[in-house]
N, CA, C, O and the ligand as a Tripos MOL2 file, in Angstrom:
@<TRIPOS>MOLECULE
protein
  273   271    69     0     0
PROTEIN
NO_CHARGES

@<TRIPOS>ATOM
      1 N          83.0340  -38.8190   22.5880 N.3       1 MET1
      2 CA         84.1970  -39.1880   22.0170 C.3       1 MET1
      3 C          84.1740  -40.7100   21.7850 C.2       1 MET1
      4 O          84.0230  -41.5180   22.7020 O.2       1 MET1
      5 N          84.3220  -41.0170   20.5830 N.am      2 THR2
      6 CA         84.4200  -42.4740   20.2980 C.3       2 THR2
      7 C          85.8280  -43.0640   20.4760 C.2       2 THR2
      8 O          86.8370  -42.4640   20.1070 O.2       2 THR2
      9 N          85.8420  -44.3520   21.0990 N.am      3 GLU3
     10 CA         87.1570  -44.8810   21.3000 C.3       3 GLU3
     11 C          87.3520  -45.9070   20.1150 C.2       3 GLU3
     12 O          86.5050  -46.7680   19.8800 O.2       3 GLU3
     13 N          88.5250  -45.7680   19.3750 N.am      4 THR4
     14 CA         88.7940  -46.6230   18.4050 C.3       4 THR4
     15 C          89.0430  -48.0570   18.8950 C.2       4 THR4
     16 O          89.7840  -48.2950   19.8500 O.2       4 THR4
     17 N          88.3990  -48.9890   18.2070 N.am      5 GLN5
     18 CA         88.6390  -50.4000   18.6190 C.3       5 GLN5
     19 C          90.0450  -50.8010   18.3290 C.2       5 GLN5
     20 O          90.5320  -50.7940   17.1980 O.2       5 GLN5
     21 N          90.6820  -51.1590   19.4420 N.am      6 THR6
     22 CA         92.0510  -51.6080   19.1920 C.3       6 THR6
     23 C          92.2600  -52.9470   19.9010 C.2       6 THR6
     24 O          91.6130  -53.2700   20.8970 O.2       6 THR6
     25 N          93.2070  -53.7110   19.3290 N.am      7 TYR7
     26 CA         93.5800  -55.0410   19.9300 C.3       7 TYR7
     27 C          94.7510  -55.0290   20.5420 C.2       7 TYR7
     28 O          95.8070  -55.0790   19.9110 O.2       7 TYR7
     29 N          94.6820  -54.9570   21.8930 N.am      8 ARG8
     30 CA         96.0370  -54.9620   22.5310 C.3       8 ARG8
     31 C          96.3130  -56.2110   23.3630 C.2       8 ARG8
     32 O          95.3710  -56.6990   23.9870 O.2       8 ARG8
     33 N          97.4090  -56.7200   23.4210 N.am      9 CYS9
     34 CA         97.6590  -57.8460   24.2250 C.3       9 CYS9
     35 C          97.1700  -57.6920   25.6730 C.2       9 CYS9
     36 O          97.3840  -56.6720   26.3270 O.2       9 CYS9
     37 N          96.4690  -58.8150   26.1610 N.am     10 VAL10
     38 CA         95.8110  -58.7310   27.4050 C.3      10 VAL10
     39 C          96.7940  -59.3980   28.6300 C.2      10 VAL10
     40 O          96.3570  -59.6080   29.7620 O.2      10 VAL10
     41 N          98.0270  -59.6590   28.2630 N.am     11 HIS11
     42 CA         98.8790  -60.1920   29.1890 C.3      11 HIS11
     43 C          99.2940  -59.1820   30.2390 C.2      11 HIS11
     44 O          99.5500  -58.0220   29.9160 O.2      11 HIS11
     45 N          99.3620  -59.5950   31.4650 N.am     12 TYR12
     46 CA         99.7680  -58.7210   32.5750 C.3      12 TYR12
     47 C         101.2240  -59.4010   33.1670 C.2      12 TYR12
     48 O         101.3840  -60.6090   33.3380 O.2      12 TYR12
     49 N         102.1270  -58.4680   33.4090 N.am     13 THR13
     50 CA        103.2600  -58.8810   34.1900 C.3      13 THR13
     51 C         103.3440  -57.8330   35.3950 C.2      13 THR13
     52 O         103.4930  -56.6240   35.2210 O.2      13 THR13
     53 N         103.2300  -58.4440   36.6150 N.am     14 ASP14
     54 CA        103.1710  -57.6570   37.8460 C.3      14 ASP14
     55 C         102.2580  -56.4640   37.7950 C.2      14 ASP14
     56 O         102.5940  -55.3330   38.1470 O.2      14 ASP14
     57 N         101.0470  -56.8110   37.3190 N.am     15 HIS15
     58 CA         99.8090  -55.8610   37.3000 C.3      15 HIS15
     59 C         100.0870  -54.7560   36.2710 C.2      15 HIS15
     60 O          99.4520  -53.7050   36.3590 O.2      15 HIS15
     61 N         100.9280  -54.9160   35.3750 N.am     16 VAL16
     62 CA        101.2170  -54.0200   34.2580 C.3      16 VAL16
     63 C         100.9220  -54.6180   33.0320 C.2      16 VAL16
     64 O         101.5820  -55.5720   32.6220 O.2      16 VAL16
     65 N          99.9150  -54.1020   32.3660 N.am     17 ARG17
     66 CA         99.4610  -54.6730   31.1150 C.3      17 ARG17
     67 C         100.4290  -54.4420   29.9290 C.2      17 ARG17
     68 O         101.0000  -53.3750   29.7020 O.2      17 ARG17
     69 N         100.5470  -55.6160   29.1770 N.am     18 CYS18
     70 CA        101.4800  -55.4270   28.0340 C.3      18 CYS18
     71 C         100.9300  -54.3710   27.0800 C.2      18 CYS18
     72 O          99.7200  -54.2890   26.8670 O.2      18 CYS18
     73 N         101.8070  -53.5770   26.5170 N.am     19 THR19
     74 CA        101.4490  -52.4660   25.6730 C.3      19 THR19
     75 C         101.5160  -52.7330   24.2040 C.2      19 THR19
     76 O         101.2390  -51.8660   23.3760 O.2      19 THR19
     77 N         101.9360  -54.0980   23.8530 N.am     20 THR20
     78 CA        102.0530  -54.4190   22.4490 C.3      20 THR20
     79 C         100.7270  -54.7300   21.8500 C.2      20 THR20
     80 O          99.8570  -55.2330   22.5600 O.2      20 THR20
     81 N         100.5050  -54.4640   20.5760 N.am     21 ASP21
     82 CA         99.2590  -54.7500   19.8410 C.3      21 ASP21
     83 C          99.1350  -56.3590   19.8630 C.2      21 ASP21
     84 O         100.1150  -57.0990   19.7800 O.2      21 ASP21
     85 N          97.9130  -56.7670   19.9750 N.am     22 ALA22
     86 CA         97.6920  -58.2190   19.9950 C.3      22 ALA22
     87 C          97.6300  -58.6630   18.5330 C.2      22 ALA22
     88 O          97.0740  -57.9940   17.6620 O.2      22 ALA22
     89 N          98.1990  -59.7650   18.3340 N.am     23 THR23
     90 CA         98.2870  -60.2950   16.9450 C.3      23 THR23
     91 C          97.6790  -61.6790   16.8310 C.2      23 THR23
     92 O          97.3090  -62.1360   15.7500 O.2      23 THR23
     93 N          97.5880  -62.3360   17.9880 N.am     24 HIS24
     94 CA         97.0090  -63.7940   18.0090 C.3      24 HIS24
     95 C          95.9390  -63.9810   19.0360 C.2      24 HIS24
     96 O          95.9070  -63.2910   20.0560 O.2      24 HIS24
     97 N          95.0410  -64.9360   18.7620 N.am     25 ARG25
     98 CA         94.2080  -65.3640   19.7500 C.3      25 ARG25
     99 C          94.5740  -66.7810   20.0400 C.2      25 ARG25
    100 O          95.0770  -67.5380   19.2100 O.2      25 ARG25
    101 N          94.2690  -67.1070   21.3480 N.am     26 LEU26
    102 CA         94.5940  -68.5670   21.7050 C.3      26 LEU26
    103 C          93.3420  -69.3860   21.7110 C.2      26 LEU26
    104 O          92.3620  -69.0650   22.3830 O.2      26 LEU26
    105 N          93.3920  -70.4530   20.9480 N.am     27 LEU27
    106 CA         92.2020  -71.3810   20.8730 C.3      27 LEU27
    107 C          92.5450  -72.7070   21.6290 C.2      27 LEU27
    108 O          93.6460  -73.2450   21.5150 O.2      27 LEU27
    109 N          91.5160  -73.2120   22.4250 N.am     28 ASP28
    110 CA         91.7760  -74.3480   23.2840 C.3      28 ASP28
    111 C          91.9170  -75.5590   22.3320 C.2      28 ASP28
    112 O          91.9300  -75.3850   21.1140 O.2      28 ASP28
    113 N          92.0270  -76.8400   22.9150 N.am     29 PRO29
    114 CA         92.2800  -77.9950   22.0790 C.3      29 PRO29
    115 C          90.9750  -78.2670   21.2750 C.2      29 PRO29
    116 O          91.0350  -78.9920   20.2830 O.2      29 PRO29
    117 N          89.8590  -77.7390   21.6480 N.am     30 TYR30
    118 CA         88.5990  -77.8640   20.8860 C.3      30 TYR30
    119 C          88.2800  -76.9340   19.7740 C.2      30 TYR30
    120 O          87.2620  -76.9620   19.0830 O.2      30 TYR30
    121 N          89.4610  -75.9520   19.6690 N.am     31 GLY31
    122 CA         89.1910  -75.0310   18.6500 C.3      31 GLY31
    123 C          88.4060  -73.8230   19.0890 C.2      31 GLY31
    124 O          88.0730  -72.9840   18.2510 O.2      31 GLY31
    125 N          88.0700  -73.6840   20.4590 N.am     32 ARG32
    126 CA         87.3500  -72.5760   20.9240 C.3      32 ARG32
    127 C          88.2100  -71.4200   21.4160 C.2      32 ARG32
    128 O          89.2360  -71.6340   22.0620 O.2      32 ARG32
    129 N          87.7940  -70.2060   21.1120 N.am     33 GLY33
    130 CA         88.5740  -69.0540   21.5960 C.3      33 GLY33
    131 C          87.7360  -68.1110   22.3220 C.2      33 GLY33
    132 O          86.5380  -68.0250   22.0520 O.2      33 GLY33
    133 N          88.2850  -67.3890   23.2320 N.am     34 SER34
    134 CA         87.5200  -66.3250   23.9980 C.3      34 SER34
    135 C          87.8670  -64.9480   23.2720 C.2      34 SER34
    136 O          88.9660  -64.7820   22.7420 O.2      34 SER34
    137 N          86.9000  -63.9920   23.2750 N.am     35 SER35
    138 CA         87.3430  -62.6930   22.7440 C.3      35 SER35
    139 C          88.2800  -61.9250   23.5330 C.2      35 SER35
    140 O          88.8580  -60.9530   23.0460 O.2      35 SER35
    141 N          88.4720  -62.3220   24.7800 N.am     36 CYS36
    142 CA         89.3770  -61.5790   25.6060 C.3      36 CYS36
    143 C          90.8950  -62.2850   25.5980 C.2      36 CYS36
    144 O          91.8670  -61.7020   26.0790 O.2      36 CYS36
    145 N          90.9730  -63.5570   25.0180 N.am     37 ASP37
    146 CA         92.2610  -64.1400   24.9540 C.3      37 ASP37
    147 C          92.9970  -63.7770   23.6760 C.2      37 ASP37
    148 O          93.1430  -64.5510   22.7310 O.2      37 ASP37
    149 N          93.4470  -62.5300   23.7330 N.am     38 ILE38
    150 CA         94.2700  -62.1100   22.5730 C.3      38 ILE38
    151 C          95.5890  -61.3800   23.0150 C.2      38 ILE38
    152 O          95.6510  -60.5080   23.8820 O.2      38 ILE38
    153 N          96.5730  -61.8530   22.3180 N.am     39 TYR39
    154 CA         97.9650  -61.6990   22.8830 C.3      39 TYR39
    155 C          98.8900  -61.1970   21.6490 C.2      39 TYR39
    156 O          98.5630  -61.3070   20.4670 O.2      39 TYR39
    157 N         100.0160  -60.6660   22.0870 N.am     40 CYS40
    158 CA        101.0490  -60.3060   21.1310 C.3      40 CYS40
    159 C         101.7260  -61.7140   20.7850 C.2      40 CYS40
    160 O         101.4770  -62.6570   21.5360 O.2      40 CYS40
    161 N         102.4960  -61.8880   19.7830 N.am     41 ARG41
    162 CA        103.0720  -63.1600   19.5250 C.3      41 ARG41
    163 C         104.0320  -63.6740   20.6650 C.2      41 ARG41
    164 O         104.0940  -64.8780   20.9150 O.2      41 ARG41
    165 N         104.7840  -62.7390   21.3550 N.am     42 GLU42
    166 CA        105.6820  -63.1470   22.4040 C.3      42 GLU42
    167 C         104.8690  -63.7780   23.4960 C.2      42 GLU42
    168 O         105.1480  -64.8690   23.9940 O.2      42 GLU42
    169 N         103.8620  -63.0420   23.8360 N.am     43 HIS43
    170 CA        103.0580  -63.7220   25.0310 C.3      43 HIS43
    171 C         102.2370  -64.8620   24.7060 C.2      43 HIS43
    172 O         102.0260  -65.7480   25.5340 O.2      43 HIS43
    173 N         101.7590  -64.8800   23.5230 N.am     44 ALA44
    174 CA        100.9220  -66.0910   23.0590 C.3      44 ALA44
    175 C         101.8620  -67.2870   23.1470 C.2      44 ALA44
    176 O         101.5100  -68.3130   23.7280 O.2      44 ALA44
    177 N         102.9900  -67.1660   22.6040 N.am     45 GLN45
    178 CA        103.9810  -68.2860   22.5920 C.3      45 GLN45
    179 C         104.4010  -68.6450   24.0520 C.2      45 GLN45
    180 O         104.5280  -69.8290   24.3620 O.2      45 GLN45
    181 N         104.6240  -67.6220   24.9760 N.am     46 ALA46
    182 CA        104.9140  -67.9090   26.3410 C.3      46 ALA46
    183 C         103.8800  -68.6700   27.0930 C.2      46 ALA46
    184 O         104.1780  -69.5790   27.8680 O.2      46 ALA46
    185 N         102.6660  -68.2870   26.8570 N.am     47 ILE47
    186 CA        101.3800  -68.9870   27.5560 C.3      47 ILE47
    187 C         101.2970  -70.4150   26.8790 C.2      47 ILE47
    188 O         100.9680  -71.3470   27.6130 O.2      47 ILE47
    189 N         101.5520  -70.6600   25.6160 N.am     48 MET48
    190 CA        101.4260  -71.8870   25.0390 C.3      48 MET48
    191 C         102.5020  -72.8140   25.7820 C.2      48 MET48
    192 O         102.1670  -73.9080   26.2370 O.2      48 MET48
    193 N         103.7280  -72.3540   25.8770 N.am     49 ASP49
    194 CA        104.7630  -73.1520   26.4470 C.3      49 ASP49
    195 C         104.5040  -73.4180   27.9240 C.2      49 ASP49
    196 O         104.7290  -74.5320   28.3960 O.2      49 ASP49
    197 N         104.0260  -72.3980   28.6720 N.am     50 GLU50
    198 CA        103.8320  -72.6350   30.0510 C.3      50 GLU50
    199 C         102.7320  -73.6370   30.4090 C.2      50 GLU50
    200 O         102.8280  -74.4330   31.3430 O.2      50 GLU50
    201 N         101.6700  -73.5310   29.5820 N.am     51 TYR51
    202 CA        100.5730  -74.5430   29.8050 C.3      51 TYR51
    203 C         100.8840  -75.9290   29.3510 C.2      51 TYR51
    204 O         100.3960  -76.9280   29.8790 O.2      51 TYR51
    205 N         101.7640  -75.9470   28.2940 N.am     52 TRP52
    206 CA        102.1390  -77.2740   27.8940 C.3      52 TRP52
    207 C         103.0130  -77.9220   28.8940 C.2      52 TRP52
    208 O         102.8870  -79.1280   29.1020 O.2      52 TRP52
    209 N         103.9580  -77.1640   29.5800 N.am     53 ASP53
    210 CA        104.8060  -77.6050   30.5440 C.3      53 ASP53
    211 C         104.0780  -78.0480   31.7670 C.2      53 ASP53
    212 O         104.3560  -79.1040   32.3350 O.2      53 ASP53
    213 N         103.1830  -77.2670   32.1500 N.am     54 LYS54
    214 CA        102.5110  -77.4710   33.5670 C.3      54 LYS54
    215 C         101.2770  -78.4650   33.4920 C.2      54 LYS54
    216 O         100.9990  -79.2960   34.3560 O.2      54 LYS54
    217 N         100.5930  -78.2430   32.3260 N.am     55 PHE55
    218 CA         99.2840  -79.0450   32.3200 C.3      55 PHE55
    219 C          99.0780  -80.0410   31.1960 C.2      55 PHE55
    220 O          98.1010  -80.7890   31.1390 O.2      55 PHE55
    221 N         100.1680  -80.0010   30.2060 N.am     56 GLY56
    222 CA         99.9090  -80.8100   28.9420 C.3      56 GLY56
    223 C          98.8860  -80.1970   28.1880 C.2      56 GLY56
    224 O          98.3760  -80.9030   27.3180 O.2      56 GLY56
    225 N          98.4640  -79.0310   28.3250 N.am     57 TRP57
    226 CA         97.3530  -78.4390   27.5880 C.3      57 TRP57
    227 C          97.9740  -77.6060   26.4440 C.2      57 TRP57
    228 O          98.8550  -76.7610   26.6010 O.2      57 TRP57
    229 N          97.3660  -77.9730   25.2070 N.am     58 TYR58
    230 CA         97.9510  -77.3160   23.9870 C.3      58 TYR58
    231 C          97.0770  -76.2730   23.4440 C.2      58 TYR58
    232 O          96.0120  -76.6020   22.9220 O.2      58 TYR58
    233 N          97.4400  -75.0170   23.5240 N.am     59 TRP59
    234 CA         96.7280  -73.9930   22.8920 C.3      59 TRP59
    235 C          97.2250  -73.9340   21.3000 C.2      59 TRP59
    236 O          98.2890  -74.3850   20.8750 O.2      59 TRP59
    237 N          96.2830  -73.3270   20.5980 N.am     60 THR60
    238 CA         96.6180  -73.0080   19.1380 C.3      60 THR60
    239 C          96.6080  -71.5130   18.9360 C.2      60 THR60
    240 O          95.6260  -70.8650   19.2990 O.2      60 THR60
    241 N          97.6130  -70.9540   18.3950 N.am     61 MET61
    242 CA         97.7040  -69.6150   17.9840 C.3      61 MET61
    243 C          97.0920  -69.3220   16.6670 C.2      61 MET61
    244 O          97.5700  -69.7880   15.6330 O.2      61 MET61
    245 N          96.0230  -68.5440   16.6840 N.am     62 GLN62
    246 CA         95.4210  -68.0770   15.4630 C.3      62 GLN62
    247 C          95.5570  -66.6240   15.2610 C.2      62 GLN62
    248 O          95.1240  -65.8020   16.0700 O.2      62 GLN62
    249 N          96.1990  -66.3060   14.1080 N.am     63 PRO63
    250 CA         96.3540  -64.8590   13.6800 C.3      63 PRO63
    251 C          95.1380  -64.1340   13.7280 C.2      63 PRO63
    252 O          94.1650  -64.6500   13.1790 O.2      63 PRO63
    253 N          95.0050  -62.9890   14.3040 N.am     64 LEU64
    254 CA         93.7750  -62.2490   14.2820 C.3      64 LEU64
    255 C          93.4310  -61.6600   12.9870 C.2      64 LEU64
    256 O          92.2480  -61.3640   12.8160 O.2      64 LEU64
    257 N          94.2570  -61.4460   12.0640 N.am     65 GLU65
    258 CA         93.9350  -60.8680   10.8240 C.3      65 GLU65
    259 C          93.0690  -61.8280    9.9580 C.2      65 GLU65
    260 O          92.3880  -61.4270    9.0140 O.2      65 GLU65
    261 N          93.1460  -63.0640   10.3350 N.am     66 GLU66
    262 CA         92.2340  -64.0670    9.6570 C.3      66 GLU66
    263 C          90.8170  -63.9520    9.9090 C.2      66 GLU66
    264 O          89.9870  -64.4670    9.1600 O.2      66 GLU66
    265 N          90.4770  -63.2050   11.0800 N.am     67 GLU67
    266 CA         89.2430  -63.0580   11.4660 C.3      67 GLU67
    267 C          88.5140  -61.8280   11.0710 C.2      67 GLU67
    268 O          87.2940  -61.7320   11.2000 O.2      67 GLU67
    269 N          89.2870  -60.8600   10.5770 N.am     68 LEU68
    270 CA         88.7940  -59.5830   10.2570 C.3      68 LEU68
    271 C          88.2110  -59.5340    8.9040 C.2      68 LEU68
    272 O          87.7350  -58.4840    8.4740 O.2      68 LEU68
    273 ZN        101.9920  -59.1250   25.1850 Zn       69 ZN69
@<TRIPOS>BOND
     1     1     2 1
     2     2     3 1
     3     3     4 2
     4     3     5 am
     5     5     6 1
     6     6     7 1
     7     7     8 2
     8     7     9 am
     9     9    10 1
    10    10    11 1
    11    11    12 2
    12    11    13 am
    13    13    14 1
    14    14    15 1
    15    15    16 2
    16    15    17 am
    17    17    18 1
    18    18    19 1
    19    19    20 2
    20    19    21 am
    21    21    22 1
    22    22    23 1
    23    23    24 2
    24    23    25 am
    25    25    26 1
    26    26    27 1
    27    27    28 2
    28    27    29 am
    29    29    30 1
    30    30    31 1
    31    31    32 2
    32    31    33 am
    33    33    34 1
    34    34    35 1
    35    35    36 2
    36    35    37 am
    37    37    38 1
    38    38    39 1
    39    39    40 2
    40    39    41 am
    41    41    42 1
    42    42    43 1
    43    43    44 2
    44    43    45 am
    45    45    46 1
    46    46    47 1
    47    47    48 2
    48    47    49 am
    49    49    50 1
    50    50    51 1
    51    51    52 2
    52    51    53 am
    53    53    54 1
    54    54    55 1
    55    55    56 2
    56    55    57 am
    57    57    58 1
    58    58    59 1
    59    59    60 2
    60    59    61 am
    61    61    62 1
    62    62    63 1
    63    63    64 2
    64    63    65 am
    65    65    66 1
    66    66    67 1
    67    67    68 2
    68    67    69 am
    69    69    70 1
    70    70    71 1
    71    71    72 2
    72    71    73 am
    73    73    74 1
    74    74    75 1
    75    75    76 2
    76    75    77 am
    77    77    78 1
    78    78    79 1
    79    79    80 2
    80    79    81 am
    81    81    82 1
    82    82    83 1
    83    83    84 2
    84    83    85 am
    85    85    86 1
    86    86    87 1
    87    87    88 2
    88    87    89 am
    89    89    90 1
    90    90    91 1
    91    91    92 2
    92    91    93 am
    93    93    94 1
    94    94    95 1
    95    95    96 2
    96    95    97 am
    97    97    98 1
    98    98    99 1
    99    99   100 2
   100    99   101 am
   101   101   102 1
   102   102   103 1
   103   103   104 2
   104   103   105 am
   105   105   106 1
   106   106   107 1
   107   107   108 2
   108   107   109 am
   109   109   110 1
   110   110   111 1
   111   111   112 2
   112   111   113 am
   113   113   114 1
   114   114   115 1
   115   115   116 2
   116   115   117 am
   117   117   118 1
   118   118   119 1
   119   119   120 2
   120   119   121 am
   121   121   122 1
   122   122   123 1
   123   123   124 2
   124   123   125 am
   125   125   126 1
   126   126   127 1
   127   127   128 2
   128   127   129 am
   129   129   130 1
   130   130   131 1
   131   131   132 2
   132   131   133 am
   133   133   134 1
   134   134   135 1
   135   135   136 2
   136   135   137 am
   137   137   138 1
   138   138   139 1
   139   139   140 2
   140   139   141 am
   141   141   142 1
   142   142   143 1
   143   143   144 2
   144   143   145 am
   145   145   146 1
   146   146   147 1
   147   147   148 2
   148   147   149 am
   149   149   150 1
   150   150   151 1
   151   151   152 2
   152   151   153 am
   153   153   154 1
   154   154   155 1
   155   155   156 2
   156   155   157 am
   157   157   158 1
   158   158   159 1
   159   159   160 2
   160   159   161 am
   161   161   162 1
   162   162   163 1
   163   163   164 2
   164   163   165 am
   165   165   166 1
   166   166   167 1
   167   167   168 2
   168   167   169 am
   169   169   170 1
   170   170   171 1
   171   171   172 2
   172   171   173 am
   173   173   174 1
   174   174   175 1
   175   175   176 2
   176   175   177 am
   177   177   178 1
   178   178   179 1
   179   179   180 2
   180   179   181 am
   181   181   182 1
   182   182   183 1
   183   183   184 2
   184   183   185 am
   185   185   186 1
   186   186   187 1
   187   187   188 2
   188   187   189 am
   189   189   190 1
   190   190   191 1
   191   191   192 2
   192   191   193 am
   193   193   194 1
   194   194   195 1
   195   195   196 2
   196   195   197 am
   197   197   198 1
   198   198   199 1
   199   199   200 2
   200   199   201 am
   201   201   202 1
   202   202   203 1
   203   203   204 2
   204   203   205 am
   205   205   206 1
   206   206   207 1
   207   207   208 2
   208   207   209 am
   209   209   210 1
   210   210   211 1
   211   211   212 2
   212   211   213 am
   213   213   214 1
   214   214   215 1
   215   215   216 2
   216   215   217 am
   217   217   218 1
   218   218   219 1
   219   219   220 2
   220   219   221 am
   221   221   222 1
   222   222   223 1
   223   223   224 2
   224   223   225 am
   225   225   226 1
   226   226   227 1
   227   227   228 2
   228   227   229 am
   229   229   230 1
   230   230   231 1
   231   231   232 2
   232   231   233 am
   233   233   234 1
   234   234   235 1
   235   235   236 2
   236   235   237 am
   237   237   238 1
   238   238   239 1
   239   239   240 2
   240   239   241 am
   241   241   242 1
   242   242   243 1
   243   243   244 2
   244   243   245 am
   245   245   246 1
   246   246   247 1
   247   247   248 2
   248   247   249 am
   249   249   250 1
   250   250   251 1
   251   251   252 2
   252   251   253 am
   253   253   254 1
   254   254   255 1
   255   255   256 2
   256   255   257 am
   257   257   258 1
   258   258   259 1
   259   259   260 2
   260   259   261 am
   261   261   262 1
   262   262   263 1
   263   263   264 2
   264   263   265 am
   265   265   266 1
   266   266   267 1
   267   267   268 2
   268   267   269 am
   269   269   270 1
   270   270   271 1
   271   271   272 2
@<TRIPOS>SUBSTRUCTURE
     1 MET1         2 RESIDUE 1 A MET
     2 THR2         6 RESIDUE 1 A THR
     3 GLU3        10 RESIDUE 1 A GLU
     4 THR4        14 RESIDUE 1 A THR
     5 GLN5        18 RESIDUE 1 A GLN
     6 THR6        22 RESIDUE 1 A THR
     7 TYR7        26 RESIDUE 1 A TYR
     8 ARG8        30 RESIDUE 1 A ARG
     9 CYS9        34 RESIDUE 1 A CYS
    10 VAL10       38 RESIDUE 1 A VAL
    11 HIS11       42 RESIDUE 1 A HIS
    12 TYR12       46 RESIDUE 1 A TYR
    13 THR13       50 RESIDUE 1 A THR
    14 ASP14       54 RESIDUE 1 A ASP
    15 HIS15       58 RESIDUE 1 A HIS
    16 VAL16       62 RESIDUE 1 A VAL
    17 ARG17       66 RESIDUE 1 A ARG
    18 CYS18       70 RESIDUE 1 A CYS
    19 THR19       74 RESIDUE 1 A THR
    20 THR20       78 RESIDUE 1 A THR
    21 ASP21       82 RESIDUE 1 A ASP
    22 ALA22       86 RESIDUE 1 A ALA
    23 THR23       90 RESIDUE 1 A THR
    24 HIS24       94 RESIDUE 1 A HIS
    25 ARG25       98 RESIDUE 1 A ARG
    26 LEU26      102 RESIDUE 1 A LEU
    27 LEU27      106 RESIDUE 1 A LEU
    28 ASP28      110 RESIDUE 1 A ASP
    29 PRO29      114 RESIDUE 1 A PRO
    30 TYR30      118 RESIDUE 1 A TYR
    31 GLY31      122 RESIDUE 1 A GLY
    32 ARG32      126 RESIDUE 1 A ARG
    33 GLY33      130 RESIDUE 1 A GLY
    34 SER34      134 RESIDUE 1 A SER
    35 SER35      138 RESIDUE 1 A SER
    36 CYS36      142 RESIDUE 1 A CYS
    37 ASP37      146 RESIDUE 1 A ASP
    38 ILE38      150 RESIDUE 1 A ILE
    39 TYR39      154 RESIDUE 1 A TYR
    40 CYS40      158 RESIDUE 1 A CYS
    41 ARG41      162 RESIDUE 1 A ARG
    42 GLU42      166 RESIDUE 1 A GLU
    43 HIS43      170 RESIDUE 1 A HIS
    44 ALA44      174 RESIDUE 1 A ALA
    45 GLN45      178 RESIDUE 1 A GLN
    46 ALA46      182 RESIDUE 1 A ALA
    47 ILE47      186 RESIDUE 1 A ILE
    48 MET48      190 RESIDUE 1 A MET
    49 ASP49      194 RESIDUE 1 A ASP
    50 GLU50      198 RESIDUE 1 A GLU
    51 TYR51      202 RESIDUE 1 A TYR
    52 TRP52      206 RESIDUE 1 A TRP
    53 ASP53      210 RESIDUE 1 A ASP
    54 LYS54      214 RESIDUE 1 A LYS
    55 PHE55      218 RESIDUE 1 A PHE
    56 GLY56      222 RESIDUE 1 A GLY
    57 TRP57      226 RESIDUE 1 A TRP
    58 TYR58      230 RESIDUE 1 A TYR
    59 TRP59      234 RESIDUE 1 A TRP
    60 THR60      238 RESIDUE 1 A THR
    61 MET61      242 RESIDUE 1 A MET
    62 GLN62      246 RESIDUE 1 A GLN
    63 PRO63      250 RESIDUE 1 A PRO
    64 LEU64      254 RESIDUE 1 A LEU
    65 GLU65      258 RESIDUE 1 A GLU
    66 GLU66      262 RESIDUE 1 A GLU
    67 GLU67      266 RESIDUE 1 A GLU
    68 LEU68      270 RESIDUE 1 A LEU
    69 ZN69       273 GROUP 0 **** ****
């Protein structure tokens, strides 16, 4: 049985994985992204805000469809 490639948000809240389809990848300030750093819009935005507040680290959200 072949599993269809899906892009699901990898964000966890209390050990429960988000069930929303991932729409964005987060890129670090150098424009580098990891294949596992894909999130729905809500969580991508939440992580950007959190890192900016805590570390002054600015992620960039890149829509996944631009890569396909
Ligand atoms: Zn999510």
